[in-house]
N, C-alpha and C positions, 0 to 999 in steps of 0.2 A: 414588524415584519420580523421584527429581533424575535419579538414575541412568539411568532409561530414557528419560526428555527428551536428555541430552546423547548417550545411542545414539540414538535419533531424528533428532537434530539433525546429527551425526554421518553418516550415514547416507543426510542430504538434504546434505549437505557435498556429497560422495561423486558423488552420482549430477548436484549441476547441475555437476559438476568432470568427470566423466566426460562429460556433455552436450557442455559447451563445448569439451571436447575434441575428443566425436565431430565433429557440427557444423563445426570447423575444419578436421579430417582432410579431411570428407567437401567442400570447398567446391570448387566448377568451377576458382575461378580462379587454382591452385597456379601460381605462376611453370617454368614451362616454358623449355626450356635450349633456344635456336632450335641446330638444323646447324653446325657450320663446316669447314672442309678441304674439301669440299664437290670431291670427282674425276668424271670420268666416260671410262674405257679404252673405243676403241673396237677394235673385228680385224675389218678390212672383209676380207673374202673375195679373194682377189685369181683366182676363177677365170671370174669377168666376172658369176656369178650375181648380183650386189644383194643378197647375204649379208653380217649387217655385224652383230655380236655386241655387243654395247653393257652394260660393267658398272661401276653406277655405284656410291660411296663416300664417307663422310660418319661422322665423328663424331656423335655424339647424333641419328643420324636409325633410329627406326622401321621405315620402308615410303619408297619413291620410286614418283616420278609421270615416263614420261618421252613424253614428246614428239617423233616419228621427222622430222618437219617437212617432212612431205610428202604431208597429207591434211590441208586448211583443216577447221579446227572437227570435226576427230578426236575422239575421247577420249581422253587418254593413257592409256598401260598403268601398272600399278599393279605394284610391283615389291616383292614383300619383302626377298627378299635383295638387290637394284638388280641383277638379271640379267635380261638381254630378251634378246629377237632378231629377226628384221628383215628385209624381204626390201625392196628398193626394185625399183619397176619401170623405171625413167627413170635414167639417166647423168644426174648433174647434183650441183651443192651447196646441201647441206642442212644447216639449222641446226636440232639439236639440243636443245631444254630439258628440262634433266630439275631437278625440283625434290622436296630432299629431306625430307621429314617429322619435326617431334617426331610429332606433332595435325594434327586439319587448320588449326591458326586460327596454329600456328608451325609454322616452314618457312624454307629456306631455297633459293634457284631459281640455276641455273646452266645456259651453256650455251653453245655450243662447235658452228663451222661442221664440214663431211668432206665428204668431194665421192668418188663411187658412181661407178664406170665400168661400163657393160654390156658386156661382150662374147663370145657366148654362138657358141662356132665350131660354123657352118652347114656338112654335113658337102658334099660339091662330088658324090656317087652315093649314092644308096639310092633304095627303092622312091619314083614318080611316078606320081600317080594321070591315070588315062587322064581326055581330055579329055570323051569320049562313050563310051557305051556304047550297043551295037546292040539296039533293040527302046526304051530308056526315052529316059527323058523329062529331066533338069535343073528341077528343080525348084529351090533357090538353090547357092549359091556363095557363099564368103567368098573373097577375093583380098589379107586384113590391109595394104589397104594405106591405112590410117591408123595415126595412132601408138599409140593406144590399141589398149581391146579394147572394141569396140560391144556398148552391155550391151540391144541391140532382135536383136544376133540369138547372144547365150552368156547366161547363164546362171550363176553357180557357186553350187556346191554347198558352202557354209560347216560345219564342225561335224567331228564325230566318227559322223555318222549314227544317235544314238539316239533313235528307244527301239530300234535295231536294233544296238546301236554294232558297229565298225570295221564299217559300211557293208553287213554280212551275210554277210563273211568270219572277223571276228574278226580283225581286221587291229589294230594298236593305229597308228593313221593321223587323223590335223583334217586336213580339209580348209578352206585359206584363197585368196582370193583376190591374195592379195602374190604367188603363186608364178607367176604369169605373165605373160608382156605379150607385145607384137609388138615383132621389130626385124628391119629388114631384108628386109619380109615377107614372115614369120615366126611362127607363131604357136609360143611356148617357155613351154614347161613345166615345170617344174623340181623336184623332192621334194628335200627334207631331212631330212638323224636329227636331231631332237632331242632333246635332255636328259631331258625329262621332255612325257609324251601330252598 
């Protein structure tokens, strides 16, 4: 009988110790190490397109948030790898902010300024639309005399076209409003090859 009591007491002690260990290991207030050595490398395209590739690195970072500095209130871009592509629509200086995260509560922030210069060459020759056509009446015209695209005249189709993915032609493409802008009275639309769809 005493042997049985000792075994039961031993099991109870084992269960209690195991329970305490499990509770300690499941606590959400583990001390997380904040990322250190946060760096941001920028590769600014020199073709005048406004394309910039960002590469954020840090020790102890699990993921990154990158704010490109050109849209007030925009949701920061989340990147697991720290790599992000962005197209700026206007020339200027931009304050880019990076948050290297261990988790949502533990992070380190870093910011830097970049200078982007748009200068897309406009061809001097080529096709020009006629100002009028015999027997037809002009209903609407856009002269692109503003500094940005007028949303009352133009609508951007954003995304990959799903549920008819690939916009109906099965091409791996993603439409965005970031690669269209106005320069010197012209609407410029550019395409970019991306690392991933």
